[in-house]
C-alpha positions in Angstrom: -27.6 -48.1 6.6 -28.5 -47.2 3.0 -30.1 -43.7 2.2 -33.1 -43.3 0.2 -32.2 -42.3 -3.3 -35.9 -41.8 -4.5 -36.9 -38.7 -5.9 -39.4 -36.5 -4.2 -41.9 -33.8 -5.1 -42.9 -31.5 -2.5 -46.4 -29.6 -3.6 -46.2 -26.5 -0.8 -49.1 -27.7 1.1 -48.1 -31.0 2.6 -44.6 -31.8 4.4 -45.0 -35.2 3.1 -43.5 -35.7 0.3 -44.5 -37.7 -3.4 -42.3 -40.2 -4.1 -41.5 -41.1 -7.8 -38.9 -40.0 -10.5 -37.8 -37.2 -12.2 -36.9 -36.9 -15.8 -35.3 -34.2 -17.9 -36.5 -33.8 -21.6 -35.9 -31.2 -24.0 -39.5 -30.1 -23.8 -39.8 -30.0 -20.3 -39.2 -31.8 -16.6 -41.4 -34.8 -16.1 -42.1 -36.3 -12.6 -43.9 -39.2 -12.3 -45.2 -40.0 -8.8 -47.3 -42.4 -7.0 -50.4 -40.3 -7.8 -49.9 -39.3 -11.4 -47.6 -37.1 -13.3 -46.5 -33.5 -13.4 -44.9 -31.6 -15.8 -43.0 -28.0 -15.6 -41.3 -25.7 -18.0 -37.6 -24.6 -17.9 -39.1 -21.3 -17.4 -40.6 -22.4 -14.2 -37.1 -22.9 -12.5 -36.7 -20.5 -9.7 -33.2 -22.3 -8.3 -31.3 -25.3 -8.5 -28.7 -26.3 -5.4 -26.6 -28.7 -4.7 -26.9 -29.7 -1.0 -24.6 -32.7 0.1 -25.5 -35.5 -2.1 -29.0 -34.4 -3.4 -30.3 -31.4 -5.5 -32.9 -29.2 -4.8 -34.8 -28.0 -7.5 -37.2 -24.9 -6.7 -39.9 -24.4 -9.5 -42.7 -21.6 -9.2 -46.2 -22.3 -8.3 -48.5 -20.1 -10.5 -51.7 -20.6 -8.4 -49.2 -19.6 -5.1 -46.4 -17.3 -5.5 -45.8 -17.9 -1.7 -45.3 -21.6 -1.6 -43.5 -23.0 -4.7 -42.8 -26.5 -5.4 -39.7 -28.2 -4.8 -38.1 -31.7 -6.5 -35.4 -33.3 -4.4 -33.4 -35.8 -6.6 -30.0 -37.3 -6.9 -28.9 -37.8 -10.4 -25.9 -35.5 -11.4 -26.7 -36.7 -14.9 -30.4 -35.4 -14.5 -28.9 -32.0 -13.0 -26.6 -31.5 -16.1 -29.3 -32.2 -18.6 -31.6 -29.4 -16.9 -28.7 -27.0 -17.0 -28.3 -28.0 -20.7 -31.9 -27.6 -21.7 -32.4 -24.6 -19.5 -29.4 -22.7 -21.5 -30.6 -23.7 -24.6 -34.3 -22.2 -24.1 -32.8 -18.8 -23.1 -31.1 -18.6 -26.3 -28.1 -16.2 -24.8 -25.2 -16.9 -26.8 -22.9 -14.9 -24.4 -24.0 -17.0 -21.5 -24.0 -20.3 -23.5 -20.3 -19.3 -24.1 -19.6 -18.3 -20.4 -20.9 -22.1 -19.4 -18.8 -24.0 -22.2 -15.7 -22.0 -21.3 -12.9 -23.8 -19.4 -12.9 -23.3 -15.7 -9.2 -22.0 -16.0 -10.0 -19.4 -18.4 -13.3 -18.0 -16.5 -11.1 -17.8 -13.4 -8.4 -15.7 -15.5 -11.1 -13.6 -16.9 -12.4 -12.8 -13.4 -9.4 -11.9 -12.0 -8.5 -10.0 -14.7 -11.8 -8.2 -14.4 -11.3 -7.6 -10.8 -7.9 -6.1 -11.7 -9.1 -3.7 -13.9 -12.0 -2.6 -11.4 -9.1 -2.4 -8.6 -7.3 -0.2 -11.0 -10.3 2.0 -12.2 -11.1 2.3 -8.5 -7.7 3.4 -7.4 -7.4 5.7 -10.4 -10.7 7.5 -9.7 -9.5 7.8 -5.8 -6.0 9.5 -6.9 -8.2 12.5 -8.0 -10.1 12.6 -4.8 -7.9 14.9 -3.3 -9.3 17.9 -5.1 -12.3 17.7 -2.9 -10.4 18.1 0.3 -9.6 21.7 1.2 -5.9 22.8 1.8 -7.1 23.8 5.3 -7.4 20.1 6.2 -3.5 19.6 5.3 -2.6 22.7 7.4 -4.8 21.7 10.3 -2.8 18.2 10.5 0.4 20.2 10.4 -0.5 22.4 13.4 -1.5 19.2 15.3 1.5 17.2 14.4 4.0 19.9 15.0 2.7 20.4 18.2 3.0 16.6 19.0 6.5 16.2 17.6 7.9 19.2 20.0 5.9 17.7 22.9 7.4 14.2 22.5 10.8 14.5 20.9 13.6 16.6 21.9 13.9 19.3 19.5 17.1 21.0 18.6 17.2 24.7 19.8 20.3 25.9 18.9 19.7 29.5 17.0 22.4 29.1 14.5 21.4 25.8 13.2 17.5 26.7 13.3 18.5 29.9 11.6 20.5 28.0 8.5 17.8 25.6 8.1 15.0 28.2 8.2 17.0 29.9 5.8 17.3 27.1 3.3 13.6 26.3 3.7 12.7 29.9 2.9 15.1 30.0 0.0 13.5 26.7 -1.6 9.9 27.8 -1.0 7.8 28.5 -4.5 6.2 31.8 -4.7 2.9 30.1 -5.4 3.2 27.6 -2.9 0.0 27.8 -0.5 1.9 26.2 2.5 4.1 27.5 5.1 7.1 24.9 6.2 7.8 24.2 9.5 11.3 22.2 9.6 11.8 20.6 13.1 15.1 19.0 13.7 14.8 16.1 16.1 18.3 15.0 18.2 18.0 11.3 17.7 20.2 8.5 16.1 18.0 8.1 13.3 19.2 8.7 9.6 16.0 9.7 8.5 13.7 13.0 7.1 10.0 12.9 6.4 7.1 15.1 5.5 3.5 15.5 7.0 0.6 16.6 5.3 0.1 20.8 5.3 3.7 21.7 6.0 5.7 19.7 8.9 9.1 18.4 8.3 11.0 16.6 10.6 14.8 15.9 10.3 16.7 13.5 12.5 20.4 15.1 13.6 21.9 11.6 12.5 20.8 12.5 8.9 22.1 16.4 9.5 25.5 15.5 10.5 26.1 13.1 7.6 25.7 15.9 5.1 28.6 17.2 3.4 27.6 20.5 2.5 24.3 22.8 2.8 23.5 22.0 -0.8 23.0 18.5 0.1 20.6 19.5 3.1 19.0 21.5 0.6 18.2 18.5 -1.6 16.5 16.6 0.7 14.2 19.2 2.3 13.3 20.0 -1.8 12.3 16.1 -1.8 10.1 16.6 1.4 8.7 19.8 0.7 7.7 18.4 -2.8 5.8 15.8 -1.2 3.7 18.4 0.8 3.2 20.8 -2.1 1.7 17.7 -4.2 -0.1 16.4 -1.0 1.2 13.1 -1.3 0.5 12.5 2.5 -3.4 13.5 2.1 -3.4 11.2 -1.3 -2.1 8.3 0.4 -4.7 8.6 3.2 -7.5 8.7 0.5 -6.1 5.9 -1.2 -5.5 3.7 1.9 -8.6 4.3 3.5 -10.3 3.7 -0.2 -8.5 0.4 -0.4 -9.4 -0.8 2.8 -12.9 -0.3 2.5 -12.8 -1.9 -0.8 -11.1 -5.2 0.3 -13.0 -5.2 3.7 -16.0 -5.3 1.7 -15.1 -7.8 -0.7 -13.2 -10.0 1.2 -15.2 -9.6 4.1 -18.5 -10.8 2.3 -16.4 -13.6 0.7 -15.4 -15.0 3.8 -18.7 -14.7 5.4 -19.6 -17.9 7.2 -15.9 -19.6 7.5 -15.0 -18.7 10.9 -10.9 -19.0 10.2 -11.1 -17.1 7.2 -13.4 -14.8 8.6 -11.3 -13.8 11.5 -8.5 -13.3 9.3 -10.1 -10.4 7.3 -8.0 -7.8 8.8 -4.6 -9.4 7.9 -5.5 -9.9 4.4 -6.7 -6.5 4.3 -3.6 -4.6 5.9 -1.2 -7.0 3.7 -3.3 -6.1 0.5 -3.4 -2.8 1.3 0.3 -2.6 2.0 1.7 -4.2 -0.7 -0.6 -2.0 -3.1 0.5 1.3 -1.6 4.2 0.8 -2.2 3.3 1.2 -5.5 1.9 4.3 -4.9 5.0 5.3 -2.9 7.3 4.6 -5.8 5.1 6.8 -7.9 5.3 9.8 -5.3 9.2 9.4 -4.6 9.8 9.5 -8.3 7.5 12.9 -8.9 9.2 14.3 -5.6 12.7 13.8 -6.9 11.6 16.0 -10.3 9.6 18.7 -8.2 12.8 18.6 -5.9 15.1 19.6 -8.7 12.5 22.1 -10.1 12.8 23.9 -6.6 16.6 23.8 -6.6 16.2 25.2 -10.2 13.6 28.0 -9.1 15.9 28.8 -6.2 19.2 29.2 -7.9 20.7 26.1 -6.2 22.9 23.4 -7.8 21.6 20.0 -7.8 25.0 18.6 -6.7 24.3 18.0 -3.0 20.9 15.8 -4.0 23.4 13.6 -6.5 26.0 13.4 -3.6 23.4 12.2 -1.0 22.2 9.5 -3.7 25.6 8.3 -4.1 26.1 8.0 -0.5 23.2 5.8 -0.5 24.4 3.9 -3.1 27.7 3.0 -1.6 25.5 2.1 1.4 23.5 -0.3 -0.8 26.5 -1.8 -2.4 28.2 -2.5 1.0 25.1 -4.3 2.2 25.0 -6.5 -0.7 28.8 -7.5 0.1 27.7 -8.8 3.3 28.6 -5.9 5.6 26.1 -5.9 8.6 24.2 -8.8 7.0 21.0 -9.7 9.0 20.8 -6.7 11.1 23.1 -7.8 13.8 21.8 -7.3 17.6 23.3 -4.5 19.4 25.0 -7.0 21.6 27.2 -8.4 18.8 27.5 -5.1 17.3 29.4 -4.2 20.9 31.6 -7.5 20.5 32.5 -6.5 16.8 33.6 -3.0 18.0 35.4 -4.3 21.0 37.3 -6.9 18.8 38.0 -4.0 16.3 39.6 -2.0 19.2 41.7 -5.0 20.4 42.9 -5.7 16.7 45.9 -3.1 16.9 46.5 0.5 15.9 47.0 -0.3 12.3 43.3 -1.6 11.7 42.2 1.2 13.7 43.2 3.8 11.4 42.5 2.0 7.8 40.0 3.5 5.9 38.3 0.5 4.9 37.4 0.1 8.6 36.3 3.4 8.8 33.9 2.6 6.0 32.8 -0.2 7.6 31.8 1.2 10.8 29.8 4.1 8.9 28.1 1.6 6.9 26.8 -0.2 10.1 25.4 3.1 11.6 24.0 4.1 8.1 20.4 3.8 8.5 17.9 3.5 5.7 15.6 6.4 5.4 11.9 5.9 5.8 11.3 7.8 2.5 13.8 5.7 0.6 11.8 2.2 2.1 9.8 2.1 -0.9 12.2 4.1 -3.6 12.5 3.3 -7.2 16.1 1.9 -8.2 18.7 4.0 -6.7 20.8 4.1 -10.0 18.0 5.0 -11.8 17.2 7.8 -9.4 21.6 9.0 -9.6 21.1 8.7 -13.6 18.1 11.1 -13.4 19.5 13.7 -11.2 22.8 13.6 -13.2 20.8 14.0 -16.7 19.1 16.9 -15.2 21.7 19.0 -13.3 24.0 18.8 -16.5 21.3 20.0 -18.8 22.5 23.8 -20.2 21.3 26.8 -17.9 20.7 24.1 -14.7 22.3 26.7 -12.0 25.5 26.1 -9.9 24.6 28.3 -6.9 25.5 27.7 -3.3 23.7 28.6 -0.2 26.4 30.7 1.1 27.8 28.2 3.7 31.6 27.4 3.8 32.6 23.5 4.2 34.0 24.5 7.4 30.8 26.8 8.8 28.4 23.9 7.7 30.7 21.2 9.6 30.4 23.5 12.7 26.6 24.2 12.1 25.8 20.8 11.4 26.8 19.4 14.6 25.2 22.1 17.0 21.8 21.0 18.2 21.3 21.7 22.2 18.2 19.9 22.4 15.6 20.5 25.2 14.0 17.3 26.9 10.6 16.3 25.4 7.5 18.0 27.4 6.0 14.6 27.6 6.5 11.0 27.6 5.0 8.5 25.4 3.2 5.8 27.5 2.4 2.2 26.1 -0.2 0.3 27.6 1.2 -2.9 27.2 
């Protein structure tokens, strides 16, 4: 069955159209119908849409602003002429240039503009934390400290708590408005992290792998720098702002496309997460710089901080060489240990086996998950602590004393259990 390709004119009064032919001339639009001809100026055009295989041209009706004219036609050539003559009458060189530009260039320009707008938006968000009072950070710290102690086994050994507190007080600047609550959690997690307002959590696996009190001082100084510079609150603001922006942009762009519309949250989360890594690297670099300043003001050597990064670098190298590749399952790890035990006393005592076992139990800290290149960090620490005047002071713990203190814990069971409704 052939479709009717005749052009049709709707006068806004009757639902029955007038059949005829639409012509686009330089001086105007002409519709020749059964009951005469009609002429329209290009300035009368309200809208021109392509719907399926036809074009719908909406025109202004000077006699009735609520019921305009409509012409339905089928010629792509006519549609092209209408757009051409319409642009020529507007005499806008910038608009003409845009219409005549190649599609790929248009797309590139739009992407560049969107990127610049997104960058400017995030730069403005980076200063928004000035409007958030310090009391907000401190209130978060109270809540999170209580939550950590309620749900995780805290080490309560007096000598350990005293040593950690002593290091924290030594590193605190006089102008620092925050009070630091350093909590040691008894768990085999190689990690330490900071939360807004002053809460710092250190896990025993990380603590027990330190070689000196000065090494822990470097780690704590790094975490205190995150809190002092309010990185947690700044990230909260940036993430929330990015979710809002991407939700508005992506959500409206996918409106009406069911499959993509339902995937809004996936795109938003992925986009924000990827962009957030950039800020993580910036914050890590800034925290390293401030940590070395804190150590310097406290008259504490930065060699411990350097030792930590060098140990992490050795771990990275062992990963690249293939040890513990693909994060083997717990059961396969047990098999490896069992095979190692059965391989004889000579292999048990070798330094290479010990090093391999240590690398297998060495977990990457969260605060290094989005870190700058380790080599760059090592070089920066080396350059900073080698400058004239950088202190070489110690914290007063001998190696033997520290080895005893770091392995003490006397953890208490958590008051509450985390219940997941699966």
